[in-house]
N, C-alpha and C positions, 0 to 999 in steps of 0.2 A: 546574507548569503550562506547557505548550508554547504559545508565542505565535505566532499565524499571521496573515500579511498576505495578503489576497486582492486580486489585481489583475485586474479584469475589467470591460469597458465594457458588457456585456449585463447589465442589472439582474436579469433572471430567472435567468441562469446564476449570477450572483454570490450571489443568494438561495439557490439550490440548494447551491452550494459551502459557504455559511455553515451551512446546516442540516445538511449532511453532516458538517462539522467538529464542530459542536456535539453530535453524537451520541456523540462521544468525550469522556468526562468530564474527561480531563486536558489538554484543548486549549481555547484561547480565541482567538477571532477579535478581534484588537486593532484592526483597521482594514480597511475595504474602500475601494479607490480605483479610479478609472475609467480610468487610463492610466499608462503607464510614467513619465511626468514626475512625476506625483503620488507614485508609488511611490519614485522616486529621491530626491525631496525628503524624504519621510518616513523613508527608511532612512538618510539622512545623520545624523539625530539620534536614531534609535530602532533598537533591536536586536530582531529576531524570530528564532524558531527555524526557521520554515518559510514559504515563499512559494508560494501557489497562483497560477499565472500564465497568462494568455492570450497569444497571439501578435499577432493583428490588433487593434490599438488606435490611437487618435489620438496625435499628438505624438511619443511615443516608443513604438515597438512592443516586443513581448516579447523578440525576439532582440537588439535594440539595448540594451535594459535589462540583460539578462544580461551582455552584453559589457562594459558600463560598470561593472556591479557587480564583475565579476572584475578589471577594470582598477584599481579602488580597493581591491582585496583584500577585498571582501565575499564570503565563501564560504558564505553562508547556503544551506541546502538548498532546492531548488526542485522542485515538481511542476508540469508543464505540463498545462493543461486547455484544449484549443483545437480548432478545426476544421481547423487547418493540418495536412495529411497528406502534404505533399511530402517525398519521401525525403531530399533534400538538407537541408531544414530540420530534420527530425527528427535526422539524423546530426549536424548542427552543434550542436544543443542538447545531445546526449549528450556530444559532445566538450567542451562547456563545463561538464559535470559535473552536469546535472540528474538527480534521483533517478528520475523516472518520467515517462511521457508518455501522457496520455489524450486520445484523439480523440473529440470530440463527435459524436453523443450517446453518453454513457457510463452505465453502470449504477452504482447505489449500491455493489454488491459490488466492482466494479472500483475505485471510488474508495477504498474501505476497504483494498483490497489495496495501493494506492499509499501510504496512510498507514502500513500495517504494514511496508512496505518501508523507509520512512523510519525507523521505530522500530528495525528490525533493523540499519540502518546505524549509528544512534546507539549501540545496544547493542554492536555489534561493535567500533566504534572508540573507545569510551569507555575502554578499557583502555590502559595505557601500552605494553604489548607485545601484539601480536595474533598468534595462531598461524595456521599454514596451514589448520588445520581451521576456525577462525573465519572466515577469508576464504572458504573453500570453501562454508561454510554460507550466507554472505551472497550469494555468486555462484552459488547452487545451480542446476544444470541437471539434466535428467533424460533417461535413455535410453529411457524408457517409450514404447511406441507406443500412442497413445491412440485409443480408439474415437471415432466421430463424435459431436460435441456436447460433448466434454470438452476443456478448455484446459490447456496445460502450466503457464501462470502460476498458475491457480487450484489445480492439483494441488500444485505446489511450495509455494504459500502454505499450503494445508491441512496438508501434511507438516510445515511449520515450526510451525504452531499445535500440532499433536499432539506434536511433539518437545519442546515446552516443558512438556508434561505427561507426560513419560516415566514409565511404570510405573503410571499412574493411569487407570483405566477411566472414560470419559465417555460419557454417552448423547447422542442427537442434539441435545436441547435445550441441553446444556452446551457442545457443540462449536459450535453455532450462535451462542451467546452470546459465546464466545471468539473466533470467527472473523468474525462479521457476515455469514456466508453463509447462504442460505436452507436450510431443512431439506430441501426437494425436491432442491436441487442437491447438498447434502451426501450424501444417500443414494446418488446415482450415483457420486460420487467414492469414498466409503467402500467401496462394493461392488467398485469397480475395485481399490482398494488391498488389500482382503481377498483377492480373486482372485489378486493378484500376491504374496501373502504378506507384505505390508508392514504390515498391521494385524491384530490379533487381535480377534475378536468373541466375547463371551460373553452369556449371557442372565441378567439379574437378575430373579428372580421377586418379590423384595420381600415385604413383609408384606401389603399390600392392593393391589388393582387389577391391571391387566394387566402381564405381564412386559415388561421393557425390554431392548433390545439396547444393549450398551455396548462401546466400542472403546478399544484402546490401540495405540500404534505399536511396531514392533519395530525399535529403533534399530540393533541389531547387523547389520541387513540393508541399511543404506544403502550 
């Protein structure tokens, strides 16, 4: 079970973050605190796997908190969820090693993408030795030119989900369950990937009911 600390002074956002985390069965929100001082005090005596952190807070703000944590060699993974969108602030957080950065307002799907990125990092660096291929998968970028309305982060995330099920055909419902993406959104991305030869689609007529479209990724074309 992954232990999560939420640091957020807006009670509504803290509630949303908690609900989003709790939709992942292997995660537990161990504490919600209102500012960086409370978070720092809690982390001195308690270990967590992930911190969901705001920037603008009383007493100790998010940036100061991350700097103090790094100073005491606390390397806990952090996902920023904040209204702070200044380029210098975002750049500094990434230099301090945060996993992802979500600007409010954010969607449930984007939140789950950040969680998946955290999981990918844990999976990648849980090995004693990491190959270049492992690193490239974690830092995946794409040369695709996307049509309007599609996002490269979502595309890469979907490719990662499909890659974990290499050789297995999944229908829309299965992919949605594995990715936490909506079926409407998935159809657009799967159609794009099919058009670019990245996924294969087949029709499963089954025994009863309407036939289903099923998809699997073509790993050899990455």
